Structure formats: structure tokens, C-alpha cells
C-alpha positions as CSV (number, residue, x, y, z in Angstrom):
1,M,76.8,16.7,53.0
2,T,73.5,15.0,54.5
3,V,73.6,13.4,58.5
4,I,71.2,10.4,59.0
5,A,71.0,9.2,62.3
6,G,69.2,6.8,64.4
7,V,67.2,8.1,67.4
8,V,65.1,6.7,70.2
9,V,62.9,8.7,71.3
10,E,61.3,8.1,75.0
11,T,57.4,8.8,76.2
12,L,55.7,8.6,79.1
13,P,54.1,5.5,80.2
14,G,51.5,4.1,77.1
15,L,52.0,7.4,74.9
16,A,54.4,5.5,72.0
17,A,52.1,4.9,69.4
18,A,50.2,9.1,70.1
19,V,53.8,10.0,69.4
20,A,54.9,8.1,66.6
21,E,51.9,9.3,64.8
22,R,53.1,13.0,65.5
23,L,56.2,12.7,64.9
24,G,55.7,11.3,61.6
25,A,54.3,14.1,60.8
26,L,57.6,15.9,61.0
27,P,59.8,16.8,57.8
28,G,63.0,15.1,58.3
29,L,61.9,11.9,60.4
30,S,60.8,9.0,59.3
31,V,59.0,6.8,61.9
32,R,60.2,2.9,62.1
33,G,58.2,1.4,65.0
34,D,57.4,1.4,68.5
35,D,57.4,0.0,71.6
36,G,53.7,-0.4,72.4
37,D,54.7,1.9,75.3
38,R,57.5,4.1,75.8
39,K,59.8,4.3,73.2
40,V,59.7,5.5,69.2
41,A,61.9,4.5,67.0
42,V,62.6,6.6,64.1
43,V,65.5,7.9,61.2
44,F,66.4,11.5,60.9
45,T,67.7,12.5,57.5
46,G,69.2,16.6,58.2
47,A,72.3,19.0,57.0
48,D,74.1,18.5,60.1
49,G,74.6,17.5,63.8
50,A,73.5,20.8,64.6
51,A,69.7,20.1,62.8
52,L,69.9,16.6,64.9
53,E,70.5,18.5,68.1
54,A,67.7,21.0,67.8
55,L,65.4,18.4,66.5
56,G,66.0,16.8,70.0
57,E,65.7,20.2,71.8
58,E,62.5,21.2,70.0
59,L,61.1,17.8,70.3
60,L,61.2,18.3,74.5
61,R,60.3,21.4,74.6
62,A,56.8,20.9,72.3
63,D,55.8,17.6,73.4
64,E,55.4,17.3,77.2
65,A,54.6,13.1,76.4
66,I,58.3,13.3,75.3
67,V,60.6,12.8,77.9
68,G,63.4,11.6,76.2
69,V,65.9,11.9,72.8
70,F,68.5,9.5,72.0
71,P,70.5,9.5,68.7
72,T,72.1,6.0,68.6
73,L,73.9,6.0,65.3
74,V,75.0,9.2,63.2
75,G,76.2,8.6,59.6
76,R,76.9,11.0,56.7
77,D,76.2,10.3,53.2
78,G,78.2,12.2,50.8
């Protein structure tokens, strides 16, 4: 079974486009757009909810421009 989640990633002001570019290179993430300032919309596809939680923790730890990771809609495929 696969977990699919819509996620809003919040960045420091003015850094959404740069963060979106970095996020687009990560496996399991598909960037859907950004607001040109602080928010990036992505779709996460992974094994389970624990993988989604681990991704959020890793993004916050690894990228100083990211200040929040907010799953908005989570579902399962299969």
C-alpha cells in the first residue's frame, strides 16, 4: 500500500522558488508550484505515514530555508 499526501512546505520569506527547485530533486516528491514567496505545494508518495513523518523531520533538519512542513491531505493507494 502506498501513501499519497499533499504537503505545504513553508520557507523563509522570498525563498519558495529556490526551495521548490531543491525539493524537485528529491525522490518521492513532486513539486506542484509555489506562491513566489513562502509556500511550496508538493505531492509526497511513499511507503507509509512513518515515511511522510520522517521526510518532514529530515527537511526541517537539512534545509535552513524550510520553517514548516504541513501535510494537508493524506490518502492511501491500493
